[in-house]
N, C-alpha and C positions, 0 to 999 in steps of 0.2 A: 470547694466546689466539686460536685460529683461529675465523673466523666461518663458520657453517654456512649454506649456501644450497641448498635442496632444489629444484633446477630440472633439467629434462631438456633437454640441449643436443644438437643434431644438427650434424654436419659433412657437407656435401653432397659427392658425387663430382663432380669437374670433368670435363666432357665437351664443352666448346666445340669442341675439335679434338684431333687425335692428339698434339699437342706439349705440351698443357697438363697438367703433372704436379705442379704446385704444391699446397701445402696451407696453410690459414690457421693451423693449430696442429700442431706436430710432436709425435710420440709422447711424448717426455719431458715436455713442457709439459702434455700431456693428463693424465699421471700426477700431476703436481704439483697441477693443478686439482681432480682427483678426490680426492686425499688431503687437501689442505689446506682445501678448501671444500665437501666432500661433494657435489660436482656429479656427475651421472650423464651420461656422454657417449657418444652413439651415432655411428657413422660408417658411411657407405655403402661397400660393397665396391668395389674398383677394381683392375684389372690394370695400369693405367697409372701410378698415383700413385707419386711418388718414394719414399715409405715404404710397404712392403707392409702388407696387413691384419694380418699376424701381429705386426708391431711394435706396433700399437695394441692388439691383444688382450693382448699381454704387459704393457702398461702399464695395463691395467684398463678400456679402452674396450670397448664392445659393437659388433660389426659387424652392421648390419641394413640390408637393402635399403629397407624402409619406414620413413621418418622421421616418419610422421604423429603418433606420440605426442609428438614433440619440439615444445616451444612456441617455441624459439629456434633458428634455423638459421644457421650460419656457412658462407660459401663464399668463393671468390676472384673468379671472373668472373661474368658475367651468367647468370641462371637462366631456363630455358625456362618458358613460360606454364603448362604442365600441372603443373608442380611445386608452384606456390603453393597454399596452403590458407588458409581464412578465419581472420582475426584472429591470424595468426602474425607473429613478428618475424624479419626477415631482415637479415643484415649481410654486405655484399659491395660490390665495385666496380660500381656500377650504370650508370655512364656515361650519365646522364640530365640532369644539371644544365645542360647547354648545349642541351637539346632535341634530342639526337641522334635523328634520325627512326627509325633501326632499333631503338631501345629504347623507343619510346613505347608500342607495344602491351604490353610488359612492365609499364611504369609504370601504364597504364590497368588492367591486370589486378589489380595490387596495390591500386589504389584501389577497384575493384569488390568486392574481398574484405576490405576494411577492414584491410589489412596495415600493419605498421610497417616502414619502411625506414631503416636506418642505413647510411650510405655511408662506407667507410674514407677516401675521398679528402677528406672534409670534417671529419675528426677533427683538430682544430687545437689548438695550445697558446695561451697567452695573448698571444703575439706574432703569432698568425695563421699560424704555420708548421705544415706537415703533420707528423703524428706517425707515420702509417702509409703507407709508399710502397715501391715497388720501383725507384725512380729509379737508385740506385747500381748495382743489378744489371743494369738495362737498359743503362746506360753500359758496364759491363764486357763483357757479351755482345755489345753492338753494336760495340764497338771490336775485339773478336776477329774478328767476322764481317767488319768493314770491312777489316782487314789481310788476312784470307783472300781477300776479293774482289779486293784489290789484286794479290795474288800470282797469282790465276787470270787476271785481265785482262792482266797483263804477259806471262804465258806464252803466252796467245792471240795477243799481239802480237809473239811471237818473242823476248822478253827473259827470259833466265834471271835469277832473283832469289831471295833467301833467304826472302821472304814466301810462296813457294810451299810451304814446309814447314808452314805453319799450316793447321789444320783449322777447320771451323765449330765454334762454341762447344758445341753439343749433342753433338758427337762425342767430346768429352773426358770422361773418367771423373769429373773434378772440376775446379774452377777452379784449384786448385793445379797440376794437370798442365798446363793451358793456359798458366799463367804461366811454368812452367819451360820450355816450348817456345818461348815468345816471348822469354824471356831468351837462349836459345840463338841465336835469330835476331839479336838485338842484338849478341851476341858475334861472330857471323859477319860482320856489317856492319863491326864494329870491326876485325876481323882482315883481311878481304879487300876491304872497300870496296864501294860500290854501282857499278853500271854508270854510266858518265858521262852517259848519256841520262836518268838518274833523279836527277841531282844539280843543285840541292839538293832533297831530298825534304822538303817542308814540309806538315805537317798542321795545319789550322786548326780550332779548336774554337769553335763559336758557342754562347756561354753558359758559365756558371761555377758552376752549382748542382750538386745531387746527381748528375744524369745526367752532366754534364761531368766531375765529380770521379771517377766510376766509369770513364769512358772514358779519362781521363788516367792513372789508376792503371795501366791496361793499357799504354798507349802509353809511359809512363815506364819500363817494363821494358826498352825499347830504349835504346841509348846516344843520348841526345838533348841538345839545347841549346834553351832557350826564347828566342824572339825577341819583343820587344814589337811590337804592331801598327804603331806609328808608325815603327818602324825597318825594316820588312820590305822596302820598296822599295829603300832604300839598301843593305841587307844583300845582296839578290839582285843588284842592278845593279853593285855594286862587288865581287862575287864573294868575299864574306867567309866562304864555306862550305867544307866539305870532304866527301869521299866516305865517311868512316869513321864518320859519325853521321847522325842524322835531326834534324829541327827541328820545333818546335811553336810555334803562336801561339794565344793565348787572347783571344777577342774579347768585350768587354763592350758594353753598349748604347751607351756614349759613342763607341765605335769604329765602330759599325754604322749609326748614324743621325745626322742633324744637322737643326737647325731649318730649315723651309722659308724662313722670313724670315731674311735675312742679318744683321739687327740684333738677333737673339735668340741667347742662349747656350744650350748644352745643359744641361738640368737633369733629373736622373733622375726625380724625382717628377712633374715636369711632363710628361715623356714618358709615364709610366704614366697620368696623368690626362687628357692631351690628345694622344693618339698621332697624330691627323690633322694636327697642327702640325709633324710631323717627316717626313723622307724618308730612304730608305735610301741609304747611300754604300758599301755592301758591295762593289759592283761593282769598286771600285778595288783590292781585295785579291785577287779571284779569279784573275787571271793569274799570281799567284805561288804558288798552292796546288797541291799534288799530291793531297791528300785534304782534303775538308771533312767534318767531323763535326758534324751539327746536333743540338744538345742544348737548344735554347732553347724556353721556353714561348711559344706564339703563339696569338692569336685574331684574327679577321678585321679588327678595327679598327686593327691594327698594320700597318706597311708590310711587304711581302715583301722578303726579303733576296737571294734568288736567283730572278729571274724567267726565264721562257722567252725573253724578248727579250734579256736580258743574256747568256744562254748562246748564243743565236743569233749575237749580235755577237762573242762570244769565238771561236766556231768559224768565223766568216767572216773573222777577222783573218788577216793574211799568215802569222804564225808559228803553228805548231800549239800548242794550249793545253797547259799542264802538268797541268791537272786530270784525274785518272784516275777517282776514286771519290768519291761522296757517300754517307756513312753517315748516313742521315736517321733518327736514333734517335727524335726527336720524332714523326716519321711523321704529320704533318698533311697529308692528301691535298690537293694543290694549295694548300698553305698557305705558310709562310715560305720553303720551297723548292718553287717551283711545278712543277718537273719531277718531283716525287713525285706521279705521276699515279695511282698506286694503291699500296696496301700489298702486302706480300709475306709469305711464310711460310718457315719453316726448310726446307721441302721444295722450294720454288721461290723462293730468297731474293733474286735480283737481276734487273734488266733493264738494258739499255743504252738510254738516252734520246738520241735523235737530235735535236739542236736545230734542224737545218735542215728536216727533215721534220715535226718536232714529233710524233714517234711513239716508242713504247717497244717494245722487242723483248726477250723473255725470254732470259736467258743473258748471255754475255760478248762476243759477236761484234757488230761493226758500228761505225759512226761515232758518236761522242758520249761521254757519261760514264756509267759504271756507277753505278746507284742501288741501294743496299741499304736497304729500307724495311720490315723485319719489324716487325709491330705487336704482337707479344707476346714480345719479347726476353728478359725475365726467366725465361720458361719454359725457355729453352735452358740455364740453369744453375739448374735447379729445386731442387736440394739447398740450395745457398747462399742462394737467394732465400727458400725456405721457412723456413730457420733464422732468417734476419735478420728476416723479417716476424713470425714467431711470437714472437720475443723482444720485439718492439714491441707486439704485440697482447695478449699474456698479461696484463699488468697491468689491462687494461680489461674482461676477460671477466667477472670476478666482479660488477663494477658493472652490467654489462648483464644478467647473470643475476638479480641481486637486484631489479631494478626491477619494479614492478607496472604492467603496461601496460593495465590496465582502466580507469584514471581519465582525468583531463584532462591534456593536455600541459603546461598551466600548472602543474600540481601534481607533475609528474614530478621525481624526485630524482637523475636521472643527473648525473654530473660535467659541468662546463661544456664540456670538450673533446668529450665524446660527445654532449651535448645539441645542440651546434652541427651535428652530423652527422645529426640526425634529419630526414629529408626528408619522410617521411610518418609520421603518428601515427594509428593506427587508421583509415587510409584518407584522412586529411585532410592537406593540405600545412601544414607548420608555418610560423610567421610569416616566417622568413628565406627560405622557398621558395615564397611565394605567387605569385611571377612565373611559376612553372612551370605554373600553370593554363592559360596561353596555349599551352602545347605540346600539351595534350590536346584532341583534336578528337572 
């Protein structure tokens, strides 16, 4: 027997930038929620959204510019200050839990209006794993753009190469089309081989989570061989490679850091708990990489893996470095990859970082390494990203809609996974997020 929930839900139009076309709930899932749970769903009109307004109307939603009658609002990205209304419930990626300065006015506005904030990023299962994310899609789009950047860089350096056939992710009609083209590139490498100046072409993946898995899914469409990190020096120096394939190396924490103290052994949990007891050793791998794809979660207490100093040393060495492109999918500005000096957009996706001058120049020209650091990569494959996310979100919508937000947080009956994600409840920080009071000035 279907449970009836009489709640008016709104879906906000995404307008952070011209590239953001994603939706939290796709039209077919909206229909299922309306029919199975008697929800009424309104959606703001949009000319950019990956699904047109007509798709939502056909599935039973109501298109309305004004969402004021809605008590619960779903979105994807941050929401402008003027949109918030008193005592409403908002569910979106707020990017506030680290005290991000650019979003503190938004958080303060929600506090002043006694709003409730549920953050997708904090919806976790019993093992503490995220249930709602775009990591895989970020990896997929990021790898496509990284291979595209490699092709463009090589052409600018006068090297014809099969990667020049690849387009940016957002220019493909679908992810399927992009994959088919990359498979063709792999076949061309197998048939004709790569230019000797590009051999061996080694792509290093920093990290092995959802982002890395998405990126590797794209790279694996090429004809490839995987090399273990501990074998890479011997592999390159003894020339065990060929021109008719590419190579990948996946780096885990144990490969990238070591204890500062020589009498201590690497322990993963100890590294997480005491990162200052460890130092990066990633410098030893960089001379052997053509591409570095950064997929690793990073925060300031952890060591940087690619510093400006390391890159300067690499470019001052007698032999010209192999490293052509860094696809920084994680995109922490001056974070684990310090030469990510700014984020980029699909319209201006790369710059060349000159390690000698320590300056960045838009485009593909100049001395140094090309850096791709687009900060909203999943938006480049909006269709696949929206379908994936909506599938994960749909089971939680009814519980969010059913909750009575007029009582105390201690008495709320939200499922544990969602309850963990309530940052503000009626304008007050919940127990797990009391530390965030320090961010509000």
